[in-house]
N, C-alpha and C positions, 0 to 999 in steps of 0.2 A: 115870499122871496121876488124881489123884481127880476127882470128878463137878466139886465145887465149884470147883476151878483152872479146868477146862475151861471151864464155864460164868461168865461174869461176874457176880456178883450183891452181894446187899448195900445197892445205892441204888435207890430207886424210880424214878428216870431211865432205868437201866440196864433195868429191868422193863418198863417202858413203851415203850422200844426194841423190845425183842426181841417184844412185843403187835402192833406197828406193823409190823415186818417181816412177821410170819405173816397178818396180817389184808390188809396191802397183797397179796403173795402169793398169796393164796388170791383176792384180788379178782380179779388178773390173768389167772389161770391159769382162773377161772369163767368171766372175760368170755369169754377167746380161745376155751373151749369152748364155749359158750352162742352164741356169733355163729359158730362155725366157722372162726375166723380161722388156725387153727395153719398150713395149708398156704400160705395168704397170706404171713406174716409167716415163713416158710422161704424160699419164693419171691423175696420181695421186698426179704425184708431180712436177715434172716439170712446169707443165702448171696452176697448181691449183692457185684459188683467194680465199680459204678458210682461214680465219683468223687462225684459229685452227694449219692447217697444213704450213701456213706460219710461224707460232711462233714455230714449231716442227724444223722447218728446219735452224730458226735462233738459238736454242738452239744448236744444233748438230753443226753447225756451230762454235760457241762460245766453246764448248766443244773440238773441233778440234784446236780451237787458243789457248782455255789455254794450251795444250800439246805442241804446237809449242814454246808458248811463255817461258813454263816451261823449256823445253829444253834451251832455251838464259838463263835463271836464273840459271840452275844448272851449264850451263858452267861457269859464272862468277863466283857463289862462288866455284866452282871447282879451277878457275884460282888466285884466291885471298887466298884460304884456304893455301897455303904454302907463306913463303918468298921466291921472285925469280923465280917464277913459269915459266917454256917456254911452259907450254900447249898451249897455245895464245899467238899470237904477239900482237902489239898495234892496229896496222888496224882490224885486227878480233875482237878485244877486242870493238872495238869503234862501227864497226857494230853491236857487239849483246846485247849493253846495248841499240843501236838505236833502234833495232826491237823490243827487249824485250817491251820496252814502248809504242811504237805505238801497238803493236799486243793487249798487257794485255786491254791497255785503249779504244781504238776504234777498235778493232776487238775481244775481249774477251766481257769484260764488259758491253758495248753497246749493243752489237748484244745478250747476254744473256737477258738482262733486255728488250729490246725490242722483244724478243722471249716471255718473259712472259707476256708483256701486250698486244701483240698480240693475246694471250691465253685465256687472263684472262680478257679485259676489258669489250668487247662486252657483256661477259656472266656476268659481275657483274651490267652493267648498262640494263640489258633487250635487248639488239639489237640483230638482226639476222646477224650482221658483220659489219664490218668497213664502214665508210661514202663511200669509193672510194676502192673497192675490187682490182680492176686492179691498183689503183696505188700503194695499198699497196704489190703487186708481183712485180713490178717494182723498189719499194723501196729495196726489201730483195735481186734482184737479183744486181742490183747496188752496196750495201756492199758487194755483195759475191763475185764478179768477182772484186772489188776493193781490199780486202783482199785478194784473189789471186795474181793479178796482184804485191802487195809487195811481197807476198811470192815466187813468182818466180824470185825476187831479187838476192836471196841467191844462185841458181847457174846458173843465165842468168844475166852479165853484175856487178853484186855487188851491195849489200845492202845500203842501207843510212848510213852514218857513221859521222852525224855532231849531234847525240843525237834530243830525240824524241822531243826537241822543235826547234832544226834546227835553231839556229842562225847564221845568217849574222854578219861577213863575211865568216865566218867558214863552211856554207853551199854554198857559192859562187863557180864558177867555177872554182875561184885561187885557193882555198884551198879545193876544194873537186872536181879535175877533172873529177870525173869516174861519169856513169848515175844513180850513184845509189839515187841522192838527186833529181833526175828527176822522178823515180820511188816514192819516198816520195809524190811531189807535184801533181801527176798525179792520184796515188791509193786512196789516201786520198780526193782528187778532185770528183772522181766517187762515194766513198764510203761515203762522205761527202752529197753530192746531193741528195742520198737515203735515208739519216738520216733527212735531211729537210724535203721533202716528208711527211716522218712518223711524224714528229712534226705537219703538218699542217692536214695531215689526222686525226693524233688522238685528236685535238684539237676539228675539226669539231663535230668527231665522238660524244666526249664528251657532247657538247655544243649543239649538234643538238639530238641525236638518242635517248636521256634517255625513260626508260618505265616511262608510265604516272604516275604522282606523285613523281617521281624523282626529287625534287629540289635539289639545289647544294648543300644546307647542311642536305641531306637527301642520299647523295652518299659515297660509303665503302673510308676508308681513301686510299689506294691504286690508288683507282680512282683519286681521287683528288691530290693524288703525281705526276699521270700521265698528269694529265690537265696542272699543272706547269712546269711540266719540259716539256711539248710541247712548252709553253709560251717561255721558256730560249732557246730552242733549234730554235724556228724561229727567237726570235732576236741575238741569238750567232752564229749558223751554217754561216750563210752569211759573218761576218768577215772571218771568216775562208776560205771560197769560194774565195773573194776579195784576201786573202793573202796568197792563194798559186796561184792563176791569175799570181798574181805580180812576186812570184817565179819563175816561171814557164818562163814569160817572162825574169828576168833577167839570168835565167840562159839558155834559147836555142834562144833569141831572141837579146840578148845584150844591153838589158835597164839597167836602173842603179838605180832602185828604193830605193835598200838595199845596194847598195855600197857606198864606205867612199869618193870617189870623184865628180865632177860632180853635185853636189846639191842631192845626196843621202843621205839616212842615216839610219845607220845598225839597230839603236833603234828603229825605223817605222817597222821591222820587229817584235821586242821584243813585242812592244805595240799591235798589232793588233793579234800576235799569243797569248796574256795573257788575252788580252779583249774577246778573245773567250775561252782563254786555263782553266779559272779558272772558269767560267759559267758551262764548260764542267766537271769540278769535281762534281759540284752539279746534273747537269743533271745523272750522275751515283750513288749520293747519295741519293738524294730524292724518287726516285722508292724504293729505299733499305728502307727508313724510312718507307713508303708505304706499304710494303713486311713487315717487322716488327710489325707494328700494327695490322695488320690483324691478324697475328701469336700468338703473346701475347695474345689479347684478346679472340682469337678461345681455346687456353690452358691454360689460367686462369679462363676461364667460366666466363667470366665477359665484360662489355660493356668497351669500349676503354674511360679510364677516361679523361677528357677535351678536347672532340672533337673540340669546337670551338677555343679553344686555340691552338690545332696542328694545325687547318688549318690556323690560323693566322701566327703562326709562321714558315709556310712554303712558306708561303707570303711572310714575313718577307724575310728569307733567299733568294727565289729567286730575291727580289731588291737588297740586300745587294751583291751578287754574280759577280754584274757588278761594283762593288765601292772599289774593294779590289785589283785588277790586279796588280797595283803598288806595290804592297810588295814584289814581286819578284825581283826588282831593287834596294832594299835599298841601296846594295853596288855599284851602278852604276852611282853615281854621284848627285842625286836629292839635294835640298837643305833640311833642317831641318822642314822647313814647309810642304813640299809635302810627308816627310817621318812620321811627325806626324800626317797627315790626313789620310792616309791611314794606321798607324799603329792601329787609334782609330776607322775605319770600321773594320778592320781584328778582333780587339778584340771584339768590336759590332757582328758581326755573330755568335759570339760562344753562345751568349746569348739567342737567339730563337733555336738554338739545343740544351743548355740545357735543356730549357723549355720541350721539348720532351723526353730526358733522365726523368727527374721528371713523367712525365705523363706516360712513361712506367711502371716506379717502382711503381706509383700508383695504375696502372691497375692491378700489381702482388700482390700487397696489399691483405691480406684476400683472395686471390683466389684459386681456386682449379687448382693446377697447373697439368699437365699432363706433363713429362718428354720425350716427342716424338722427334724424331731427327730435325725437325724444329724449335720445342722451344729451343733444345740444342743451336743450333746456334744463337738463338734471346738473350737468356743469356747470353751466351758468348762475343756477341757482346758488352752489355752494358759497362762491365769493361775494355775492350780492348780499343773500340773506344774510352774510356774516357782520356784514357792513351795518345792516338793519339790526343785527343781534347787539351788535358793540355801542351802538349810540342808545339800543333799549336800557342797556346798563346804566350810561350816562343820565337817560332820564329818571331810572330807578333810584338814583341818589338824591334823598327829598329835600336838602338844601340847595343841591344844584338845579332841583326842579322849576324854582323861585325864577330862575332864568329863562330856562327852557320853554315851561308852561305857555300854552296856549299861541306859541309862534310859530313859525314855517318851519322850525326846526321838528317840531314833533311830526308835524304832515308829512316832511318826508321820512322820518323814522317809519309813520306808519306804513306808509305806502314801500318802503325797502322791505318790510318784514310780509307785508301781505299780498304784494305784487310777485315777487319772485318766489315766496313761499304758497300761495296760492294759485293766482293767476300763471305762472308759469308750469304748475304741476299739471293742473287742470288739460292747457294746453296740450302736453306733453302725454298725456294718459288719452288723449283724444286722439291724437294720432298714433301710439302706442295699440289701442284697442278699435279701433277704427275697423280694420280687417274682421274681427271675429263677428261684427255686426252684419257688415255690409259683402263682407269675402272680395275686396281690393283693396289696395291699400291707396292713402293719398299721394299725389306726386311728391317725391322726396326734394327736388331742386326748389319747386315754389314753396315748402315747407322749410328750408332753410334760409332762403330770401326772406319768408317772414320774419323767423326767428332771429335775423341781423338786426333787420329793422326794429322789431320790439327791446330785443336785448341792449342795443346801443342805447335809442330812443329811450328809452325807459331811465337810462341811466344821466343822458341830458336833459331828459322833463325837470327830474327829481332831485338831483345831488345841487343844483344851486339852489335849490330849498333851504339845505342845511345851511349853507352862508348867509342867505336872506333871513333865517330865523336868529342865526348869533348877531345880525345886523341889528336886530329889533323889529323885523317885520311879524304882525300878529297874524293868528288866522282868521279868516272869514272878512278880512281887509277888502272891500270892493273898490277903493281908487287910493291915490295917495298923490301925492306933489312931486316934482322932478327932484327937489332939492332934498330928499331921500336916499336919493343914489340907487334905489327899487330898481328902477328900468331896465338896464341892460342886463340882468341875469333874470326877471322875468322874461325878457323876449327871448331869450335863449332856452328855457323852459317851455315857451310858446312854440319854438321851433322843433324843440324835440314832441310834444303833444302830436303835431302834425306826424311826425315821422311814426307815431306809436299807430296813429290812425291807418297810416299805411301798412302797417305790419299787419293790425287787424285784419283790413280789405282784402290783403294776401289770403289770409287763412279761408275766408269764407268763396274767395274767388276759385280757391285750391278745391274747396267741395264741386263747385259747379265744374271746373275743368276734370276732374279725376272722377266724377261721375259720368261724364260725356265719354272721354277718353282713354279712361284707362283700363286695362286687363282685369277682368274678372277671374282672377288667379289665385285659386283655392288648393293648390298645391302644398302639401307640407305645414308647417308652421311659419306665418308670415312674418313672423319676428323670432323666431325659433325660442319663445319666451320658456319660464321653466315653471309655471304654476301649472294646476290642473284646468283652467279654461282654455289650454292651447292642446289640449288633449280633443278637443271636440272641434267639429267640421266649422271652417268660415265660408259662408255664413250658417249662424249655428239655427240648427231646425226648432221647431215649436216647443221639442220637449225636450230640449239642451243635452240629454243624455239617452243613448238607446241601452244600455247597461249601465246601471249603477258603478261606478268604479270604488274600488278596493287601494284604500292608501294605506303604505308600509313605511314610509319616510317622508321627513321634510322633502321639497321639489321633487315628488315622486313621479309625475311626467317627465322630468329632467333626466332622472335615473332610470326610469323605463325605457326611454328610447336608447342611452346608452347601453344599457344592460338587454336589449331586445328582449324585452317583455311583456305582457300586456297587464294594463289596471283591470281589466273586466274578464269577467268568468261565465260558464252558462248561458243559458238560449236567451233569445229573445222573450218580454213578455210584455203582454197588454199595457197600454201605459196611461195613467187617469190623468186626465189635465182640467182646468175650471174654464166655464163657458164664458165667454165675454157678456158683459154686460153694460148697460146705459144709466142704473142707478147712481153711478158716482161722479158721471158727467151730470144728471141732474142736480144732485145735491150740490155740487159745484156752483151749476148756475145760481139755483136757490140762497146759496149762501152770497155771490154776487149781489145777487139785488137785496137781501136782507142787509150789507153792508151799507149800499147806496142809500135806500131810504133812511136808513140811520144816520148816516152822515148830514141828513139835511134835517133828521129829527119829525118824517114823516110815519106817522106812529101805525097808522092805519095798514098802509101797503107792509111796512117790516113785519107788522104781527105774522100778515098773510104769508110773505115768503118766509118766515119762520116756521110756520105750519106745514110749508111746503117740506122744508128741511125734516121735521118730525116724521111727517109723514113718508116720506122715501124710507128712513131709519126706521119705522113702523112695517112698511114694504118689505125690508129688507129681514125683519123679525121672523115673519108668517111666509115668505117664499121657499120653494120646494127646488133647490138648482144643486144637482149632483154632480155635473160637470159631464163629461163626456169621457169617452175611452177611445183610443186609438190601436187599433187592433194590429196584431202580429204581421200581418201580410203589408198592410200600408207603412210598418217601420221599417220592415225589409225592404220595400221597396225603394222606400226616400235612401236608406243606406246604401245599397247597390247604386243609385244614383250619385249619392256622394262616395262612392270609391269610383264610378266609372269618372267623375269629373278630375278626380285624382291622381289618377292612374297615368 
């Protein structure tokens, strides 16, 4: 491979990215060295198996990916803001909309949700940790290094350029000869294995580690949403694993599973991708429904209306999510019968979703509503998401889809579902549970400013795309002539994108401001929440619960406060906790190098990296690590100190 093929060259933005990466790397390494924090970083974060710290690392990574994907979005909006724009050429535009989709869905929304569930789920079910703490750390590092591998493509080798769905034959070596789609297959494979292990881990955690008395129908709604999501992950992600493996074989070993000759079938990829891809949408939506359920009931000061119907509707959504994937192929030559069946299933999935909307509205009815920043996101979600749902029913009609398909109307619908349905939710959850981790709230004034920028700018950005799509503007169009009349609405969309950027920057600035100036007030419950996690101190100590809580009813913590009763009994006992370990981090690094060498078909170093992965697994097999015990006197000192802070 030639030097100019290894490093991406030719555009000022690429050179700027390279310089930025070098400068940021030097600044981080220099700061850690100057302040002598390498040991602290290794002991407390890189080797941690504490579910709360792993959750924090997921959320930090998700915020980084939010801005990485956001830059792509701004570039796309800037490119289409005016007719015949020369900011980006066609190839660079293809790479940007491809990486934007991958990063925002798989490396921003997914880890943000997994981060929140890592922090919250063990606390909500009264568990000391997840079922498999070491596996949890492995899951994070595989996700993280998979994300880093994909981002490396921007400066080394070239980014994927066949869209986030990577349809064949466009993603084949014939039409995409660069290594960009090798990055796609390997980075998603590595991160996907981590996500699959997360699904298994949390399914076992919720089924086997609930506090005494917490039956399934006494679980908080967020825990229910994660239980169902974990089941979807376990059934959906193996399909992606197989599809990506076949993609790698086609591109790098000359097989022809997705070729259009010698018995191959390009539609096989499309079917495998969407058999995973549409359940994936619900993997990021269902936890959001759980977050909104927690927030709305808390700040409406009421029990969640229709608890059982909420559970049943989520189960129905999870089943139907596997029966709608063919609606992506209405225009690809299926017969009337196939299109009709999947049109019905697609419309049917709107019914249980509508049930949830009405349940939230009835929860709000006659409630004593507090307009906190998490509640504002929850309230904004309902009307905006409803627009996304109604336009989804429009797209579900197979005959009408011939007009809407591959237009900006579909892009608008997708964003009207996923941004209020997932992004608003994770931001709301991040504000809601922030004091559980750090012991202080984020600044409410800054949070509300960020909300209004994001909520208003979102509509300014994406509502014009509905009109542009109905007027005929297609997806992935990187330039157009002035005679089309698309310019004014595209410019309006660009203005909205700038407003969204300001809102997200305010979110990050709020972390900085609150860390420096907010009061560390652990008094009582920061949000007066209803579920079991709010019975723990803020911030939560390493062991979560000094005594195991006993649950007798739904919203047990809420009723224990009202009835002035205790959730715990008995004396303190020594607590067993797992030790920190560097093996998950080392495995993640080895997987990163394995993926990188495989991208360029450098077989010998790839085999060596693969052997390191196997060696780390073998070492774990024979390792004798029985964890450590926290003695009773240390627990008593910690509890007294916490009570002293709260007096």
